[in-house]
Phi, psi and omega in degrees: 000144183240125181244031182294336176300318180294321178295315179298320178296320179296317178298318179295317181292323177295318178295321179295316179297318181298320179292318178297320179296316181293319181288331181301326179289347181249019173080024180295121177050044185297330183267004183280132180279342182278151173276111182299323180295317179299316179295316181297316181296315179296316180297321180295317180295314179297316180298314179297319181295311180295317179296323178291318178299316180298320179294319179296314180296319178297331179271002179082019180259128180278115180297333182287324180267349179228058185296332181293336181289350176294326180261322181277112189289128173229339182216013177079203183232136177287107189302313184298310181294324177297317180294316179299317180295319180293316179297316178299321179296318178299314183293322180290313182291333180291336179059227179290344179258024189303322182281330174294317178296315180299317178295319180297331182264357188300308180292322180295325178296317178295320178296320177297319176296323177298317177296321179299314181293325178292344176295352176300337181296335182282337183241012180054047183236034184272344192268151180235231183287163184294149182203150176248015178295154184302329183265004178296148184241159178238143175290157181300129179087003181241145177264356181273122177269146187225160175295132170281069193296325179293325177287328172303310182299317180299317181294315180295320179292322178296318177297317178298320179297315180295315179299319179294320179297319178294317179299318179297321184283330187244335188267348182050061181290156178293160181301129179094341183294316178299321178296318178296319179296319179298319179296316179295319180295315181299314179293320181295319179297317179293325178293322179294318185271344184302318180298343181264005178270150182293321183265054184299317184294333182261000183290141181281061185298333181298326177294320182290320176298318180297315180297315182296313183290314180298314180296318181293314180297315179298319180295316179299316180297314182295318178292322178295319178296320179296317180295318179296317179296319180293321179293321179295318180295320181291330183277344181277119181292145179297146180290126179279136179294140181295138180283129181286141178294143179285173180292000000 
């Protein structure tokens, strides 16, 4: 029996918690009444559950007659459905503060994905297409060296998470922009690494394109609105106080 899904989930949650802890010291979502960790944990569990069910159904496995396969990995997790379920959970649990919560979790979500991909080390599933690069690795008993593609993804997502956290702390992005950036980064990283995966023809690239395009377009619109608003404010002369009538 293989429980590598649980290990990958644990790695993701630890990375997500570490990012939230690090950002909390820098005022991340300081005015938010919601517990970001509670929302993140719930969204991760719901996303993994839905994504696992979708993968089982896609492989022709009935979850009702094979409930143990939800935990025992045989076909992975359907990335797109897992992401949709997790995002929906964040927006629902956030309530009136949904965009503050989404922004607050943006860097942590990328860090969690980085931890998830690094979980490949537990199942010896990090390698992709063949490569002769100096850092390429070979499976035990094989002379063919391959790209450690899952570790590529983990590294790129970790860099994206750190960069996004710094931007949030110093750049004062408009509401919703960090969440949009996180979506674009996640989709972009998967698009970059997808050609190096062994199952390229079966990869859900349409989900990655959707995430990248939706996140990028939303980010551009939000930044453009902020710039336009700032320019309008700067061009508007301050209101002069009315001169009081003399005696």
